[in-house]
ROMINU-596774 format. One record per residue (C-alpha): residue number from 1; x, y, z. Coordinates in steps of 0.25 Angstrom, whole numbers, padded with zeros to 4 digits. Layout:
N
NUM | X | Y | Z;
...
***
This chain:
584
1 | -0287 | 0341 | 0231;
2 | -0298 | 0352 | 0220;
3 | -0284 | 0355 | 0213;
4 | -0280 | 0341 | 0211;
5 | -0293 | 0338 | 0205;
6 | -0292 | 0349 | 0193;
7 | -0276 | 0342 | 0192;
8 | -0276 | 0337 | 0178;
9 | -0275 | 0320 | 0176;
10 | -0261 | 0323 | 0172;
11 | -0256 | 0328 | 0184;
12 | -0264 | 0319 | 0194;
13 | -0257 | 0308 | 0188;
14 | -0243 | 0313 | 0188;
15 | -0246 | 0316 | 0202;
16 | -0251 | 0303 | 0206;
17 | -0239 | 0295 | 0197;
18 | -0229 | 0303 | 0207;
19 | -0237 | 0300 | 0219;
20 | -0237 | 0285 | 0215;
21 | -0222 | 0286 | 0210;
22 | -0217 | 0294 | 0225;
23 | -0226 | 0286 | 0232;
24 | -0222 | 0271 | 0227;
25 | -0207 | 0276 | 0227;
26 | -0208 | 0280 | 0241;
27 | -0215 | 0268 | 0244;
28 | -0204 | 0261 | 0237;
29 | -0192 | 0269 | 0243;
30 | -0198 | 0270 | 0257;
31 | -0199 | 0253 | 0256;
32 | -0187 | 0250 | 0251;
33 | -0178 | 0258 | 0261;
34 | -0187 | 0251 | 0271;
35 | -0185 | 0237 | 0265;
36 | -0170 | 0240 | 0264;
37 | -0166 | 0245 | 0276;
38 | -0172 | 0233 | 0283;
39 | -0166 | 0226 | 0272;
40 | -0153 | 0233 | 0274;
41 | -0156 | 0230 | 0289;
42 | -0159 | 0214 | 0290;
43 | -0144 | 0214 | 0281;
44 | -0137 | 0223 | 0289;
45 | -0144 | 0216 | 0302;
46 | -0140 | 0200 | 0296;
47 | -0124 | 0207 | 0292;
48 | -0121 | 0211 | 0307;
49 | -0126 | 0197 | 0311;
50 | -0118 | 0190 | 0301;
51 | -0106 | 0197 | 0306;
52 | -0109 | 0195 | 0321;
53 | -0111 | 0180 | 0317;
54 | -0098 | 0181 | 0310;
55 | -0093 | 0186 | 0322;
56 | -0098 | 0175 | 0331;
57 | -0095 | 0165 | 0322;
58 | -0080 | 0171 | 0324;
59 | -0080 | 0172 | 0338;
60 | -0085 | 0157 | 0340;
61 | -0073 | 0152 | 0333;
62 | -0063 | 0161 | 0342;
63 | -0070 | 0155 | 0353;
64 | -0067 | 0143 | 0350;
65 | -0053 | 0144 | 0347;
66 | -0053 | 0151 | 0360;
67 | -0062 | 0136 | 0364;
68 | -0049 | 0129 | 0359;
69 | -0038 | 0136 | 0367;
70 | -0033 | 0142 | 0352;
71 | -0036 | 0158 | 0356;
72 | -0040 | 0165 | 0370;
73 | -0052 | 0172 | 0370;
74 | -0046 | 0185 | 0370;
75 | -0037 | 0181 | 0357;
76 | -0052 | 0176 | 0350;
77 | -0058 | 0190 | 0355;
78 | -0046 | 0198 | 0348;
79 | -0045 | 0189 | 0336;
80 | -0061 | 0193 | 0336;
81 | -0061 | 0206 | 0338;
82 | -0049 | 0207 | 0328;
83 | -0056 | 0200 | 0316;
84 | -0069 | 0208 | 0319;
85 | -0064 | 0221 | 0322;
86 | -0048 | 0223 | 0320;
87 | -0036 | 0222 | 0331;
88 | -0035 | 0233 | 0340;
89 | -0029 | 0245 | 0337;
90 | -0018 | 0251 | 0344;
91 | -0027 | 0258 | 0355;
92 | -0031 | 0244 | 0360;
93 | -0045 | 0247 | 0358;
94 | -0050 | 0251 | 0344;
95 | -0050 | 0240 | 0333;
96 | -0059 | 0248 | 0322;
97 | -0068 | 0241 | 0313;
98 | -0067 | 0231 | 0304;
99 | -0071 | 0235 | 0291;
100 | -0073 | 0221 | 0283;
101 | -0084 | 0218 | 0294;
102 | -0091 | 0231 | 0296;
103 | -0101 | 0224 | 0283;
104 | -0101 | 0239 | 0276;
105 | -0110 | 0246 | 0287;
106 | -0098 | 0250 | 0296;
107 | -0104 | 0239 | 0306;
108 | -0094 | 0232 | 0316;
109 | -0092 | 0222 | 0328;
110 | -0091 | 0224 | 0341;
111 | -0093 | 0215 | 0355;
112 | -0097 | 0218 | 0370;
113 | -0097 | 0210 | 0383;
114 | -0108 | 0208 | 0391;
115 | -0101 | 0221 | 0400;
116 | -0104 | 0229 | 0386;
117 | -0089 | 0228 | 0385;
118 | -0086 | 0231 | 0368;
119 | -0077 | 0218 | 0369;
120 | -0074 | 0222 | 0353;
121 | -0079 | 0235 | 0347;
122 | -0069 | 0243 | 0335;
123 | -0067 | 0254 | 0344;
124 | -0073 | 0252 | 0359;
125 | -0067 | 0238 | 0363;
126 | -0068 | 0237 | 0379;
127 | -0079 | 0249 | 0381;
128 | -0090 | 0246 | 0390;
129 | -0103 | 0249 | 0382;
130 | -0114 | 0244 | 0391;
131 | -0119 | 0258 | 0395;
132 | -0120 | 0262 | 0383;
133 | -0134 | 0266 | 0377;
134 | -0139 | 0270 | 0362;
135 | -0145 | 0283 | 0359;
136 | -0159 | 0277 | 0362;
137 | -0154 | 0270 | 0374;
138 | -0151 | 0256 | 0373;
139 | -0141 | 0251 | 0379;
140 | -0134 | 0244 | 0367;
141 | -0127 | 0233 | 0376;
142 | -0139 | 0228 | 0384;
143 | -0142 | 0228 | 0367;
144 | -0132 | 0219 | 0362;
145 | -0131 | 0209 | 0375;
146 | -0146 | 0207 | 0375;
147 | -0149 | 0204 | 0360;
148 | -0134 | 0197 | 0358;
149 | -0139 | 0185 | 0369;
150 | -0153 | 0185 | 0366;
151 | -0154 | 0189 | 0352;
152 | -0170 | 0195 | 0348;
153 | -0166 | 0202 | 0338;
154 | -0158 | 0192 | 0330;
155 | -0144 | 0199 | 0337;
156 | -0148 | 0213 | 0330;
157 | -0149 | 0223 | 0341;
158 | -0153 | 0241 | 0337;
159 | -0149 | 0253 | 0344;
160 | -0142 | 0266 | 0340;
161 | -0131 | 0271 | 0341;
162 | -0125 | 0286 | 0341;
163 | -0109 | 0287 | 0338;
164 | -0101 | 0298 | 0344;
165 | -0101 | 0310 | 0338;
166 | -0113 | 0308 | 0330;
167 | -0127 | 0315 | 0332;
168 | -0134 | 0302 | 0323;
169 | -0140 | 0291 | 0332;
170 | -0140 | 0279 | 0321;
171 | -0148 | 0264 | 0323;
172 | -0137 | 0252 | 0324;
173 | -0140 | 0236 | 0322;
174 | -0129 | 0227 | 0331;
175 | -0128 | 0212 | 0330;
176 | -0124 | 0207 | 0343;
177 | -0121 | 0190 | 0346;
178 | -0116 | 0187 | 0359;
179 | -0104 | 0178 | 0360;
180 | -0106 | 0172 | 0373;
181 | -0091 | 0165 | 0377;
182 | -0084 | 0180 | 0375;
183 | -0095 | 0187 | 0379;
184 | -0098 | 0196 | 0368;
185 | -0109 | 0202 | 0360;
186 | -0103 | 0204 | 0348;
187 | -0109 | 0216 | 0338;
188 | -0109 | 0220 | 0325;
189 | -0117 | 0234 | 0322;
190 | -0120 | 0244 | 0312;
191 | -0128 | 0255 | 0309;
192 | -0141 | 0254 | 0304;
193 | -0139 | 0265 | 0295;
194 | -0128 | 0257 | 0287;
195 | -0139 | 0246 | 0285;
196 | -0147 | 0257 | 0277;
197 | -0138 | 0265 | 0267;
198 | -0142 | 0256 | 0257;
199 | -0157 | 0256 | 0258;
200 | -0154 | 0272 | 0256;
201 | -0147 | 0269 | 0243;
202 | -0159 | 0261 | 0240;
203 | -0169 | 0273 | 0243;
204 | -0161 | 0283 | 0236;
205 | -0162 | 0273 | 0224;
206 | -0176 | 0272 | 0226;
207 | -0178 | 0288 | 0227;
208 | -0170 | 0290 | 0212;
209 | -0179 | 0279 | 0206;
210 | -0190 | 0285 | 0211;
211 | -0187 | 0298 | 0207;
212 | -0184 | 0293 | 0193;
213 | -0196 | 0287 | 0192;
214 | -0205 | 0298 | 0197;
215 | -0200 | 0307 | 0185;
216 | -0199 | 0295 | 0173;
217 | -0213 | 0290 | 0178;
218 | -0219 | 0305 | 0178;
219 | -0213 | 0309 | 0166;
220 | -0220 | 0294 | 0161;
221 | -0234 | 0298 | 0165;
222 | -0233 | 0311 | 0161;
223 | -0230 | 0308 | 0147;
224 | -0240 | 0296 | 0148;
225 | -0252 | 0305 | 0153;
226 | -0251 | 0315 | 0144;
227 | -0251 | 0304 | 0132;
228 | -0264 | 0298 | 0138;
229 | -0271 | 0313 | 0146;
230 | -0270 | 0323 | 0132;
231 | -0282 | 0313 | 0123;
232 | -0289 | 0315 | 0138;
233 | -0286 | 0330 | 0138;
234 | -0288 | 0332 | 0124;
235 | -0303 | 0323 | 0126;
236 | -0307 | 0329 | 0137;
237 | -0305 | 0343 | 0130;
238 | -0314 | 0337 | 0118;
239 | -0325 | 0334 | 0126;
240 | -0324 | 0347 | 0132;
241 | -0326 | 0351 | 0117;
242 | -0337 | 0342 | 0115;
243 | -0346 | 0347 | 0128;
244 | -0344 | 0360 | 0123;
245 | -0352 | 0357 | 0110;
246 | -0339 | 0354 | 0102;
247 | -0340 | 0341 | 0094;
248 | -0328 | 0343 | 0083;
249 | -0319 | 0337 | 0091;
250 | -0311 | 0326 | 0084;
251 | -0300 | 0318 | 0096;
252 | -0287 | 0315 | 0090;
253 | -0285 | 0299 | 0096;
254 | -0272 | 0297 | 0098;
255 | -0273 | 0283 | 0106;
256 | -0280 | 0269 | 0107;
257 | -0280 | 0268 | 0124;
258 | -0292 | 0272 | 0131;
259 | -0291 | 0287 | 0130;
260 | -0289 | 0285 | 0115;
261 | -0304 | 0278 | 0116;
262 | -0310 | 0287 | 0124;
263 | -0307 | 0298 | 0112;
264 | -0312 | 0291 | 0103;
265 | -0326 | 0286 | 0108;
266 | -0327 | 0303 | 0111;
267 | -0323 | 0305 | 0096;
268 | -0333 | 0295 | 0092;
269 | -0344 | 0299 | 0102;
270 | -0342 | 0315 | 0096;
271 | -0343 | 0307 | 0082;
272 | -0357 | 0303 | 0088;
273 | -0359 | 0318 | 0094;
274 | -0357 | 0324 | 0080;
275 | -0366 | 0315 | 0071;
276 | -0375 | 0318 | 0082;
277 | -0376 | 0331 | 0084;
278 | -0377 | 0333 | 0068;
279 | -0388 | 0323 | 0066;
280 | -0396 | 0331 | 0076;
281 | -0394 | 0344 | 0071;
282 | -0398 | 0340 | 0055;
283 | -0412 | 0332 | 0062;
284 | -0412 | 0346 | 0072;
285 | -0413 | 0352 | 0059;
286 | -0421 | 0345 | 0052;
287 | -0432 | 0345 | 0062;
288 | -0432 | 0360 | 0065;
289 | -0434 | 0361 | 0051;
290 | -0447 | 0350 | 0050;
291 | -0452 | 0356 | 0062;
292 | -0451 | 0370 | 0056;
293 | -0459 | 0367 | 0044;
294 | -0469 | 0360 | 0053;
295 | -0473 | 0373 | 0061;
296 | -0474 | 0378 | 0050;
297 | -0484 | 0367 | 0043;
298 | -0491 | 0367 | 0057;
299 | -0493 | 0382 | 0058;
300 | -0499 | 0382 | 0044;
301 | -0506 | 0372 | 0045;
302 | -0513 | 0378 | 0059;
303 | -0515 | 0393 | 0050;
304 | -0523 | 0382 | 0040;
305 | -0532 | 0375 | 0052;
306 | -0534 | 0389 | 0058;
307 | -0539 | 0394 | 0043;
308 | -0546 | 0380 | 0042;
309 | -0553 | 0383 | 0055;
310 | -0558 | 0399 | 0052;
311 | -0563 | 0393 | 0038;
312 | -0571 | 0381 | 0043;
313 | -0579 | 0392 | 0056;
314 | -0582 | 0401 | 0043;
315 | -0589 | 0389 | 0038;
316 | -0595 | 0385 | 0049;
317 | -0601 | 0398 | 0052;
318 | -0606 | 0400 | 0036;
319 | -0612 | 0386 | 0039;
320 | -0619 | 0390 | 0052;
321 | -0623 | 0404 | 0045;
322 | -0628 | 0396 | 0034;
323 | -0638 | 0387 | 0042;
324 | -0643 | 0400 | 0048;
325 | -0647 | 0407 | 0036;
326 | -0650 | 0397 | 0024;
327 | -0655 | 0410 | 0016;
328 | -0642 | 0416 | 0016;
329 | -0636 | 0401 | 0011;
330 | -0637 | 0403 | -0005;
331 | -0629 | 0415 | -0001;
332 | -0619 | 0410 | 0006;
333 | -0617 | 0399 | -0002;
334 | -0607 | 0405 | -0012;
335 | -0598 | 0410 | -0001;
336 | -0600 | 0399 | 0006;
337 | -0595 | 0391 | -0005;
338 | -0582 | 0399 | -0009;
339 | -0580 | 0396 | 0007;
340 | -0581 | 0383 | 0005;
341 | -0571 | 0383 | -0006;
342 | -0561 | 0392 | 0002;
343 | -0562 | 0383 | 0012;
344 | -0559 | 0370 | 0004;
345 | -0548 | 0379 | 0001;
346 | -0542 | 0379 | 0013;
347 | -0545 | 0366 | 0018;
348 | -0540 | 0361 | 0007;
349 | -0526 | 0368 | 0009;
350 | -0528 | 0365 | 0023;
351 | -0528 | 0349 | 0019;
352 | -0515 | 0351 | 0010;
353 | -0510 | 0358 | 0022;
354 | -0512 | 0346 | 0032;
355 | -0506 | 0335 | 0021;
356 | -0494 | 0343 | 0020;
357 | -0494 | 0347 | 0035;
358 | -0496 | 0330 | 0038;
359 | -0484 | 0326 | 0028;
360 | -0475 | 0336 | 0035;
361 | -0477 | 0332 | 0047;
362 | -0475 | 0320 | 0042;
363 | -0463 | 0321 | 0038;
364 | -0458 | 0329 | 0051;
365 | -0463 | 0316 | 0059;
366 | -0454 | 0310 | 0049;
367 | -0441 | 0320 | 0053;
368 | -0446 | 0319 | 0069;
369 | -0444 | 0304 | 0067;
370 | -0431 | 0304 | 0060;
371 | -0426 | 0314 | 0071;
372 | -0429 | 0303 | 0079;
373 | -0421 | 0293 | 0073;
374 | -0409 | 0303 | 0073;
375 | -0409 | 0306 | 0087;
376 | -0411 | 0291 | 0090;
377 | -0399 | 0288 | 0083;
378 | -0391 | 0299 | 0089;
379 | -0396 | 0293 | 0103;
380 | -0392 | 0281 | 0097;
381 | -0376 | 0285 | 0093;
382 | -0377 | 0292 | 0107;
383 | -0380 | 0281 | 0114;
384 | -0368 | 0273 | 0106;
385 | -0358 | 0283 | 0109;
386 | -0363 | 0282 | 0125;
387 | -0360 | 0267 | 0126;
388 | -0347 | 0269 | 0118;
389 | -0344 | 0279 | 0132;
390 | -0349 | 0268 | 0141;
391 | -0341 | 0259 | 0135;
392 | -0329 | 0267 | 0137;
393 | -0333 | 0270 | 0151;
394 | -0333 | 0253 | 0152;
395 | -0319 | 0253 | 0147;
396 | -0314 | 0262 | 0156;
397 | -0318 | 0254 | 0167;
398 | -0312 | 0243 | 0161;
399 | -0300 | 0249 | 0162;
400 | -0302 | 0253 | 0177;
401 | -0304 | 0240 | 0180;
402 | -0292 | 0235 | 0171;
403 | -0285 | 0242 | 0178;
404 | -0289 | 0241 | 0191;
405 | -0283 | 0225 | 0188;
406 | -0269 | 0232 | 0187;
407 | -0269 | 0240 | 0197;
408 | -0272 | 0228 | 0206;
409 | -0263 | 0219 | 0197;
410 | -0252 | 0230 | 0200;
411 | -0254 | 0229 | 0215;
412 | -0254 | 0214 | 0216;
413 | -0243 | 0216 | 0208;
414 | -0234 | 0228 | 0217;
415 | -0238 | 0220 | 0229;
416 | -0233 | 0205 | 0222;
417 | -0218 | 0215 | 0219;
418 | -0218 | 0220 | 0234;
419 | -0219 | 0204 | 0239;
420 | -0208 | 0200 | 0231;
421 | -0198 | 0212 | 0233;
422 | -0203 | 0207 | 0248;
423 | -0198 | 0193 | 0246;
424 | -0186 | 0198 | 0237;
425 | -0181 | 0206 | 0249;
426 | -0183 | 0195 | 0257;
427 | -0174 | 0186 | 0248;
428 | -0163 | 0198 | 0249;
429 | -0151 | 0198 | 0239;
430 | -0159 | 0185 | 0232;
431 | -0170 | 0193 | 0230;
432 | -0166 | 0208 | 0225;
433 | -0168 | 0205 | 0211;
434 | -0183 | 0201 | 0214;
435 | -0184 | 0211 | 0221;
436 | -0181 | 0220 | 0208;
437 | -0191 | 0215 | 0202;
438 | -0200 | 0215 | 0211;
439 | -0199 | 0229 | 0213;
440 | -0200 | 0234 | 0197;
441 | -0213 | 0224 | 0198;
442 | -0218 | 0230 | 0210;
443 | -0215 | 0244 | 0201;
444 | -0223 | 0238 | 0189;
445 | -0233 | 0235 | 0197;
446 | -0234 | 0251 | 0206;
447 | -0234 | 0257 | 0191;
448 | -0244 | 0248 | 0186;
449 | -0252 | 0252 | 0198;
450 | -0249 | 0264 | 0196;
451 | -0254 | 0266 | 0182;
452 | -0267 | 0257 | 0183;
453 | -0269 | 0269 | 0195;
454 | -0267 | 0279 | 0180;
455 | -0275 | 0271 | 0173;
456 | -0286 | 0271 | 0182;
457 | -0287 | 0286 | 0184;
458 | -0286 | 0289 | 0171;
459 | -0297 | 0279 | 0168;
460 | -0306 | 0286 | 0178;
461 | -0304 | 0297 | 0172;
462 | -0308 | 0292 | 0160;
463 | -0320 | 0285 | 0163;
464 | -0323 | 0299 | 0169;
465 | -0326 | 0306 | 0156;
466 | -0332 | 0294 | 0151;
467 | -0341 | 0293 | 0163;
468 | -0343 | 0310 | 0157;
469 | -0346 | 0307 | 0141;
470 | -0356 | 0297 | 0146;
471 | -0364 | 0306 | 0154;
472 | -0363 | 0318 | 0142;
473 | -0367 | 0306 | 0133;
474 | -0380 | 0303 | 0143;
475 | -0383 | 0318 | 0143;
476 | -0382 | 0318 | 0127;
477 | -0390 | 0306 | 0127;
478 | -0403 | 0313 | 0136;
479 | -0402 | 0325 | 0126;
480 | -0404 | 0315 | 0114;
481 | -0414 | 0307 | 0121;
482 | -0422 | 0320 | 0123;
483 | -0422 | 0325 | 0111;
484 | -0427 | 0312 | 0105;
485 | -0438 | 0313 | 0114;
486 | -0443 | 0326 | 0111;
487 | -0441 | 0322 | 0096;
488 | -0451 | 0310 | 0099;
489 | -0463 | 0317 | 0104;
490 | -0461 | 0330 | 0092;
491 | -0463 | 0317 | 0084;
492 | -0474 | 0313 | 0093;
493 | -0479 | 0328 | 0088;
494 | -0477 | 0325 | 0076;
495 | -0487 | 0313 | 0077;
496 | -0497 | 0320 | 0083;
497 | -0498 | 0330 | 0073;
498 | -0497 | 0321 | 0060;
499 | -0510 | 0314 | 0067;
500 | -0517 | 0327 | 0069;
501 | -0515 | 0329 | 0054;
502 | -0520 | 0315 | 0052;
503 | -0531 | 0319 | 0057;
504 | -0533 | 0332 | 0051;
505 | -0532 | 0328 | 0038;
506 | -0542 | 0320 | 0036;
507 | -0551 | 0332 | 0041;
508 | -0547 | 0341 | 0032;
509 | -0548 | 0331 | 0020;
510 | -0563 | 0328 | 0024;
511 | -0567 | 0344 | 0026;
512 | -0559 | 0348 | 0012;
513 | -0569 | 0336 | 0007;
514 | -0581 | 0341 | 0012;
515 | -0577 | 0356 | 0009;
516 | -0577 | 0350 | -0004;
517 | -0589 | 0345 | -0006;
518 | -0597 | 0357 | 0001;
519 | -0589 | 0365 | -0013;
520 | -0595 | 0354 | -0022;
521 | -0608 | 0354 | -0016;
522 | -0611 | 0368 | -0016;
523 | -0620 | 0370 | -0028;
524 | -0628 | 0360 | -0020;
525 | -0630 | 0369 | -0006;
526 | -0639 | 0379 | -0015;
527 | -0648 | 0367 | -0019;
528 | -0648 | 0358 | -0005;
529 | -0652 | 0373 | 0003;
530 | -0661 | 0365 | 0012;
531 | -0649 | 0356 | 0018;
532 | -0640 | 0368 | 0020;
533 | -0642 | 0368 | 0034;
534 | -0637 | 0354 | 0035;
535 | -0628 | 0356 | 0027;
536 | -0622 | 0369 | 0033;
537 | -0622 | 0362 | 0046;
538 | -0614 | 0352 | 0041;
539 | -0605 | 0360 | 0035;
540 | -0604 | 0370 | 0049;
541 | -0598 | 0355 | 0056;
542 | -0588 | 0352 | 0045;
543 | -0585 | 0368 | 0047;
544 | -0583 | 0366 | 0063;
545 | -0576 | 0352 | 0061;
546 | -0567 | 0359 | 0051;
547 | -0563 | 0368 | 0060;
548 | -0561 | 0360 | 0072;
549 | -0551 | 0351 | 0064;
550 | -0547 | 0364 | 0057;
551 | -0542 | 0369 | 0073;
552 | -0538 | 0355 | 0076;
553 | -0528 | 0355 | 0064;
554 | -0523 | 0369 | 0070;
555 | -0521 | 0365 | 0082;
556 | -0513 | 0353 | 0077;
557 | -0506 | 0363 | 0070;
558 | -0503 | 0369 | 0081;
559 | -0497 | 0357 | 0088;
560 | -0490 | 0353 | 0078;
561 | -0483 | 0368 | 0076;
562 | -0481 | 0367 | 0091;
563 | -0474 | 0355 | 0089;
564 | -0467 | 0359 | 0079;
565 | -0460 | 0371 | 0086;
566 | -0459 | 0360 | 0097;
567 | -0448 | 0352 | 0089;
568 | -0442 | 0366 | 0082;
569 | -0439 | 0369 | 0095;
570 | -0433 | 0356 | 0100;
571 | -0425 | 0355 | 0088;
572 | -0418 | 0368 | 0091;
573 | -0414 | 0365 | 0104;
574 | -0411 | 0352 | 0098;
575 | -0401 | 0362 | 0090;
576 | -0398 | 0371 | 0101;
577 | -0393 | 0358 | 0107;
578 | -0384 | 0352 | 0097;
579 | -0380 | 0366 | 0093;
580 | -0370 | 0366 | 0104;
581 | -0361 | 0354 | 0097;
582 | -0352 | 0361 | 0087;
583 | -0350 | 0352 | 0074;
584 | -0340 | 0354 | 0061;
***
């Protein structure tokens, strides 16, 4: 069974075809031989009965002459013997057979009386055969007398006979009729095998025809299978190449049938996959570049935020010192002013970098939106491919249904042809021509049924291959959907980053304006020493606020960097996934 499972479909179909031919022709030969034997047996029985009826009619005519006194009964009986057999030979006992009345099957007429004496026989006239039994134990005289007087089988008896010097026991058929005026049981017998010689010729002809049919049919089916299965073999090899990642496959479509359509659909699918992989590669490269830029920018922003936080901490410490030691404020003001100016410059840089980061984040979000649209286009294109494959599966199923209808019609045609053959056989010679036509119709029906079965096998194989393609398509579709989900999450993270940056920007602007005002008011500070304490407290609070904002900005920048790294890793994984596909 395992060996058969690994055999090619061509060998299976050829083996099945040979099996069907041998089986059908065997059934045909056996049935034809049996029907021929039955028909020839019935024909032989009728011929024997006709000869008996002819003999009885002749005997009645002779008996009427006896009754009219024209002949004696002995003369009438001798005339009958001479006509049905031959005149007595020189030995006074034997007559020999009348070749004109043998029916071409070695049949001859003989008669016995009620005591079992041979009243007429080619070689045994006058012999007593009342005690003769056949090899099966049947008393032949008893069989003849019972059927002759009380016919139960239309005047036909069967027994077995073995001639002297022969080893073979042969079946024999006798037609018998009783002629009461002479007390004769008239018989005409022949061996059954003589009836069946034409049937043996019919069987030999059928066997010869079966052999020719097998050779011709096998040649035709091999030619047909080579023509139809080679494209499937090429398609299978191409699918293996695609499974290994080679998308540079070009199929040569040589037919416009279902196999050709499968090749065409496979080619369209490959083309769509090539375009999809190309777009994915381009998108991945763009995402990698943008994610690297975003990562670098976020790192720079984090570094700047840390510097700002550090500076603000220094400002807070300075303000506290000023509050504790107002006597030293004048001397320290110059240093404070310098520090404020430095902080202002740093803050201006931070503000500019924040704006740049916001712009770059917007660009990154736009690129991610493009990537989502590209993946959506890929998913839609792949859904179209899947729909085409599903349509192909439905077409294969419709072909299977049509094949079932053809098989049903072939079976009904075969049954009608068989009925027609039976009616033709009953019609005898008049129905012989009709029987030939019925037999040809039956053969055509059987061939149609066989072809339909082959189509069913082929359609089942195609249906299995398309199911495999659908399963692969679903796997790829799931992968695309998972990638789309990951990208959508990344876009959401980008949105969060943008919101954080937009919250930081006003704070940075306010801080910058405040620092600018502080620089502008440095000359007035000396004149308002009394208000230094209050101003110092305000500066301390503002510095702490700026430090907190800087720390938040640093944390947000770190989150942006982490998100950029995640995006970079996703893009790298996607690039590795599509890298296994080879494109020109």
